[in-house]
C-alpha positions, 0 to 999 in steps of 0.5 A, a space after each residue: 610543677 604543682 607550685 605557682 611561680 611565686 610559691 616556687 620562689 618562696 620555697 627556694 628562698 627558704 634555703 641558702 644558695 650553695 652556688 652564689 652564697 645568697 642567704 635565705 630570703 634573697 634571690 640568687 645573684 650573678 658574679 657581676 653583682 646583679 640579681 640573677 634571672 633564675 635560681 641556681 640549680 644546686 639551690 632549687 633542687 633542695 626543694 623536693 617538689 622542684 627537683 625534677 625542674 630544669 630551671 626556676 625563674 626569679 620573679 619580676 618583683 626581685 628585679 632580675 638584672 638589676 643590682 642585687 640586694 639582700 632580702 629579709 633574713 629567714 631561718 634556713 630549712 634543712 633539705 628533706 631527705 628523699 630516697 628517690 635518686 637523681 639521674 644525669 644521662 649522657 649519650 655520645 656517638 663518634 660521628 654525625 653518621 651514627 644515630 643517637 636516638 636509641 641512646 636518648 630513648 633509653 635514657 628517657 625511659 630511665 627517667 633521667 632528670 637531664 640528658 647531655 648529648 654530643 657527637 665527638 670521638 673518645 680520642 678527643 681528650 676534652 668532651 664538653 658535654 661529658 664535663 658539663 654532665 659530671 659538673 651537674 652531677 657534682 652540683 646535685 650531690 653537693 646540694 643534697 648529700 643524702 640524695 643518691 646521684 646516678 650518672 647514667 649511660 647507655 653502655 660503658 664505651 660511651 664514656 672512655 676509650 682506654 683504661 687510664 681514662 676509665 680509671 680517672 673517671 672512676 676516681 672522679 665519681 668516687 670523689 663526688 660520691 656519684 654512682 654509675 649506671 649501665 643500661 645495656 650489656 652483660 654488666 647492666 646495673 648500678 655501681 657505686 664507686 665506693 666499696 665493691 664498686 671500685 673493684 668493678 671499675 678496676 676489673 672493667 678497665 683491665 677487661 676493656 684494655 684487653 679487648 681493645 688490644 685484641 681488636 688492634 691485633 686482629 686489625 693489623 693481622 688483617 692489614 698484613 694479609 690484605 697487603 700480601 694480596 696486593 690490597 694496601 687500603 687507603 684511597 688511590 694515589 693521585 699520581 700513579 707510578 706511570 705518571 711519576 715516571 713520565 714526570 721525572 723524565 720531563 723534569 730531567 729535560 728541564 720542563 718546569 713542574 707547573 708545566 708537567 702538571 698540565 701534561 698529566 691526567 688523573 686516571 681514577 677517583 673523583 678527580 679522574 680526567 683532571 690534572 693533578 695539583 702542582 703541590 701534589 706533583 711536588 710532593 710526589 717528586 720529593 717522595 720519589 727522590 727521598 726513596 731513591 736516596 734511601 736505596 742508594 740508587 739514582 732516581 732513574 737511569 741516566 739517559 744514553 748519549 747519542 753520538 752524532 757524526 763528527 762528535 769527538 769520542 769521550 775518554 771512556 769511548 776511546 778506551 772501549 774502542 781500543 780494548 775491542 780492537 785488541 781482542 782477536 776476532 772470534 772467526 780468526 781460526 775459521 778464516 785461517 
């Protein structure tokens, strides 16, 4: 900034504030009726020399933090038209493991006035930094309608996940008169959402949706092929089939589930050698019971009753004995 703080303040105060409605000749004010500590962005960007600054502090003689008082009225100076665009950059990755450095470097090379960044999935509908970047772009456009405002991203997939989101963003940019710039990819360039730019957004949205559907179909196809080879993906079960069979047998004998959990040992994974939690065992038993109910089969074969000498025969056993005694011996003809 080539101006001194006092010169910058005087230059800013020659304009009305579009944000807080402070008149020319007065400092900006807060919602609480106090003198603001710094001038609002939509106001100081009206001064060409201050357009690239991130903030302009209010001088101490304006008593920032105290009750706001209107200064002497000045004539409003119209904003000077400039052809140099204002660029707002946005960078995003889905997870913390992905790096942002390449995006940030490209945005700085594009001479963005301010860059917003966040690590958040596009599946999350509300992305705070994206909303803040769009809000600042709207403020710039409202403060200087004649100045081109460009919303710059490294590539299109950093903005939206599906066609609906992309079309909503297109409508928002179009309503604000904000252009979109892509720094990489086959569609590198600056696109105005008005006129031919609207056609670009529509075609790009459809193409993006087709690409995502293709990726999804290929992913599902790969999962089916892997499943046919016995690879079902996902992390290994804490309680495998052998452990579950043993647990069911103990449960049928009346052993409490917490005691059963102490008798089981996890075989694989990071918890190998430890006992499964009682909650995991309850869940596995419930899933097994639900699966058995769906199949219409008992959870496991009923245990065979071992008859001891002196135990009375059940009606079924008596009927079976009589039927067996009534059958002729297979060697009767040979004996005779």
